[in-house]
Residue, then its C-alpha position, 0 to 999 in steps of 0.5 A: x649626723x642623723x638624730x637618734x633615739x635618746x637625743x634632744x630635738x634641735x631648736x628651730x623655728x618652724x611655721x604653721x598657718x593658723x586658720x582662725x584668729x585667737x588671742x595672740x595668734x592672728x590668721x596666717x603663719x605663726x611661729x612654732x619654736x620646737x623646744x617651747x612647743x614640745x616642752x612637757x608634751x608627748x608628740x607624734x611627728x611624721x615627716x613627708x617629702x612634700x605636701x600634695x604629693x601622691x603617697x603623702x596625700x593618699x596614704x601617709x597623712x590620712x593614716x594619722x588623721x584617721x588614727x588621731x583618737x587612738x594616739x590621744x588614747x595612748x597619751x599623745x598630746x599632739x600629732x605633727x605633720x612636717x614638710x619642707x614647704x612654706x606655711x601657706x602650702x601646709x595650711x592649704x594641704x591641712x585644710x584639704x586633708x580635713x586635719x583641723x583639730x587632729x593633726x598640725x601641718x607644720x612647715x620647715x620652709x627652709x629645711x633648717x630643722x630637717x637638716x639639723x635632724x640629718x634627715x634631708x633628702x636631696x632631690x635637686x636633680x629632679x627639680x624638687x630641691x632639698x626635701x625631708x626623708x619620710x619618717x615618724x618619731x615619738x617625742x616626749x618633752x623634746x626627746x626622741x623616744x621612737x624613730x622610724x626612717x623610711x628607705x627612699x620611695x617606701x611607706x612602711x615603717x613610718x605609718x600611723x599604725x606602726x608608730x601606734x604599735x610602738x607606744 
C-alpha cells in the first residue's frame, strides 16, 4: 500500500555521509532515524531513482538546491534528497551538486524506507535493482501533508517549483 496524505512516515534507519566532524558525529556515514529527524520539523523531501543519473543530476536536484532559500522563507526547516543508494554515493553526489547547507542527501541503502512507503520501482530487468519512484512530499512532524508521485520517466509533479506552490 502506498503512503498517502495524512499518514505518518514509517520508522526507518537511513544514512547520511557527513563531510565535517562535529560533536557526536564523525566524518562518514551517520544514521538518520526518520521519526527522530522529522519530529517538530517541516521537511520537503524529494526522491530520485538514482544518484548521478541524468534527469536527477541535471534537473531534479539542482531545482531544490536553487530554491532552498524559497523553501526556508515558507517555513521549511530542511530539504532531503532520498535515493536507494549507499551513503558514500549520496555524499559524493551532494558534494558534486554543491548542496552543502541547502539539501541533505540521504541514503536508503537497502530500500527499506522506500518499500515501507510503497514507492519502490523495480528496475532489475535493466540491471539496476529496486529503486525509488520519483516523488516529492511535504512532511510536518512526521506526517505527510503533500505527496506528488511522478509517472515513470517524467519530471513534472515532483519539481521544486511544484512543491513550493503547494506550501
